[in-house]
N, C-alpha and C positions, 0 to 999 in steps of 0.2 A: 534203594530205600527199603528198609525193613521195619516192621511195626511189632512191638511186643507189649503185652500186658505186664505191668510191674506192680510191686508193692503189696498193699493190703489185699487186693483181690486175689492175687496168687496165693498169698499166705493163708487167707481164710478158706479158699478152695481146698488147699492141702490139708487143712484142719477139719474139713467136712462141715464148715460153717456156711451160712447163707452169704452170698457175695453181693455187696451193694454196688456203689459206684466203682467204675474201673478207670484206672489211670494207664495211659499209654505212653511209651517212649518211642521216638522215631529215630532210627540210625541211618545215616548216609543221606540226609536231606538238608535242604536250605529253606529259609523263610520264603524265598521267592517261589520255590517249587511247591511248598505247602499252600500258598495263596493261589497259585495257578490251578491246584487241584480242588479249589473251592473252600479250603479251610479259612476260618476267620481268626486273625491274630488278636489275642487278648492279654498276653503277658507283658508286664512292664519291666520286671527285673530280668527276665529270661524268656526265650521264645516258646510261648504256649499258644495252641490253636484249638478252636472248636470245630469238631467234625461237622460238615455241611448238613448232614441228615440227623445224626444221633445227638449232636451237640456235646458229645463227650470230649474230655480234654486230652490233647496230644501234645507232648512236649518234646522238643528236639533234644537228643542226647547232649549232655553237657558235663563239664567239670567245674569245680568251684575252688577258689584259692582264697585263704584268709587274708583280709586286707585291713581289718580293724576290729574293734571290740564289739561284742554283742552279736545278735543273730543277723543283723543287717550288714555286718562287716565282711562282705564277701565280694570277690570279683568272679563273675560268671563267664565261662567260655563255651560257646556252642558252635559246633562246626561239623560238617559231614565226616571229618576225620576222627571225631570222638567215637570210641568203640562202646559197645554195650557194657563190657566189663568196667570200663572207666566211668561210665554213668552210674553203674551199680555201686562202685567203690565209694561214691560220695554219700551214700545213704547211711542211716543211723545204725540199724541192727541187721544182723545176717538174715533174720526171718523176714525182713522187708526188702532184702536185696536179691530177690529171685525174680526172674523174668520168664514169661511164657510166650513162645512164638505162635504164629497163626496156625501152625500144624500141631500144636500141643507140646512141642519140645520145650523142656525146661533148661534154662541157663542159671546155674547156681554156683558161681565161682568161689563163694565164701562159706559154703557148708550150711546154708540156712535151713535146708530140709532136715538135715541131721539134728540141728538145734531145735527145730519144731518137735521132732520126735522125742528129744531129750527134755523138752520143757525148759529151754534155756534162752536167756536174753544176753546176747553177746554183740559187742560193737564190731563194726566192719573193719575199721582202721583207726589209727591215732587221730585222724581228722575229726572223729567224733567230738573231741575236746574243743573244737572250734565253735560249737554252737551250744550254749548252756541250756537252751530249751530242751535239749535231748535228755537231760536228766529227768525232767518232768514226763517226757514221753516214755522213758523206760519205766518209771513208776506207774504210769497209766497202763502200760501193757502188762506189767506185773499184776495189777489189780484186775485186768480183764481176763487174763489167761491163767493166773496163779502160777506163773513161771518163776524160776529162780534167776537171779542175776549172776552172770559169770564173774568169778573172782577178779579177773583182770579189769572187767568193766566197772565193778564196784570201786576198785582202786583208782581207776581213771576218773570216775565221777567225784570221788573225795578230793582228788588233786585239783579238779576244776573249781570246787568250792573253796579250797584252801588258797588257791592262787588268786582269787578275786574275780575270776571270769564270770561267775554268776552274779556279781554285783551289777552287771550291766543288763540284767534281765529286765524286759519291759513289762510293767504290771499287766497290761492287756493280754500279753502272750502267756504270762504265768496263769492268769485266770482261765484263759482258753483251754490250756492243758489240764490245770488243776480241777476245773469244773467237770471236764470229761472224766477224769479219774474218779471223782466223787460219785459218778453215776455207774461205775463198773461194779461187777458182782463181788469182788474180793477187796473191799475198800481197806481192810486192814493191811493188805500188801502195799497199797499206795503209800501209806505212812511209814511202813517198815523200810521201804526203799528210800524214801525221802530222809528218814532218820539216819540210815546207814551212810548216805552220801553226805550228810551234814547240812543239807538244804532246808530241812524242817527247822533246825535250830536257827538258821540264818533268816528264813522268811516267815516262819510260823512259830516263833518261840513260845507264844502264849497258849498254844493248843494242848489240851489234855485229850488225847485221841481215844475214842471208844473202840471196842474190838471190831465192830462192824456198823455200817450205816445202811439205812433203807429209806424208802419213800422218794418223793420228788427231789429235785436239786435244792429247792428252797428248804425243804424239811431236813435234808441231809446237812446242809450248811448250818442250819439253826441248831442241829444236834451238836455240832462243833462249838457253837457259841453258847450253848446251854450252861457250862460251868463258869463262863467268864462274867466279869463285871460288864455292865452295859457299855461303858467307855471303851473297854478292851474289844468288845464285839464290834462296835462301830469303827474303831481304828483298824481292825483286821479287814473288815469288808471294804473300807475306804482304800486301804493299802493295796488290795487285790483288784480294785476297780470293779467290784461285784455289781451286778444290775440292781436297780432300786428295789425290786420286789424281794430279792434275796437279802438285801440289807435290812429292809423293814422287818421281815420275819425273824432274822437273827437278833436284832436289837430287842424286838418284842419278847423273844424267849429269854434273853439275858435279864431284861428288866422285870419280868414277871415270874421268874423261876421260883422264888420263895413264896409269893402270894398263891401261886398255883398249888403248891404243896400244903399251904397252911390254911387256906380259906375253908371254913366249915359253917359258920353262922350265916344266915341269910344276908345280913348286912355286909359281911366280908365277900360273899359270892357276888352280890350286886356291885360292890366296889370294884371287884376284879373285872367283871363284865364291862363296866364303864371304862376302866383303865385300858383294857385291851381293845376298846372300840368294837365290841362284839355285836352290838346292835346294828351298826352301819356296815360292818364287814364280817358277817358270820362265816364266810368261806375261809378268811384268813384266821379267824379264831379256831375253826376246826383244824386247820393246819397246826396252830399253836398247841392244841390238845394232842395232836398226833406226835409232835415233838416231845411233849412231856411223857407220853406213854412210852415212846421209844427210848427216851433218855434215862428215866428212873422208874419205868414200869408203873406210872401213876394211874390210879383208877380215876377216870374222868367222868364217870357216870353222873355224879352229883352236879358237876359243872354243866354237863350237857342238858340235864333236866332243868337246872336253874335258868339256862338260856332259853329253852323252849317255853318255860312258864313266863318269864319276864317279857319275852318277845311277843307273847300273846296279848299283852296289854295294848289297847288302842290308844296310843299316845295322842293321835289327832283329835279324838273325841274328848279326851281330858283337856287338851289345850283349848278347845272350843268353848268349854264350860268354865274355864278358869276365871277367877275374878280379875286377874291382871296378868300381863306377860311375865312379871317377876315371879309369880306364884307357880308357873307351869312346871319348872324342873322338880320342885319339891313334891308336887302332886303326882307327877309321873313316877318318881322314885318310890313314893308311898304305895302306889298301885302295884308296882313291880315287886316290891318287898312282900306285899300281901300275896301276890301270885306265887312267888318262890316258896313262901311258907305253906302255901296250899290251903 
């Protein structure tokens, strides 16, 4: 039984980056032996175990064989006879197919270390084409490291899209990888790779991609939705199974794009504040303004001042003195307009 650190931890260490969670592969063992050593089995599709003390994941060396469409269409084979190189061969990119032994020795059968030095994303084997999620992973790593994609890997990804293999992508998996890519440093590379592969046209045809994105995930996604019609923004978020908070801000941005840029008079400013639900949800309105600043370099000072002024009105006191419940909204609006006018 031999244990190796594999994947991202080895890659990041070689790049001189902070190492987060470590993944381990165990060669020459069985589920029974792992349990006997105190490991807790947690894997459903293949043998994965939690270390009895550190609770880190240890997976038995395995091979995978394509048995159907999509990312779940695999038959997994785990056995003490599976070698380390066979386990590494099933991985997506050479930079993720490097193993480190307990004594620090590296096993790098596919030239991952050289590709790291060259800033290159290259698939390990033709088995890459069996999992369409890997196109999104390549785009994400391009956005993280600003690496180039090897010509043969680009060709392979285009063929995957053309063959219809990507038609079987599950929306939740697409969002998982796409959202991670949106948070990377070089977001322009994310979309360059998706466009080169043909996946952007297939999955995100409505997107007019900015050169770069910044801010939180909600703000970044809303920047993508900024040029769209509200219906397009809602359809995009729904198709990707985006979380509700992401959907809300992206729809809000698309719906209020023009009012945000046009509002000047106090009446227009108050109407916008009400439309955007700024009084009840000021934090979300602040994010909306951030989206506007990042998308079109909008000066939002007047909107921020209008909100501060209007929010200073004591709506409760006005309601208490109103002659009737029906009169309350108009009285509050009148007071808020006066506050905005100063």
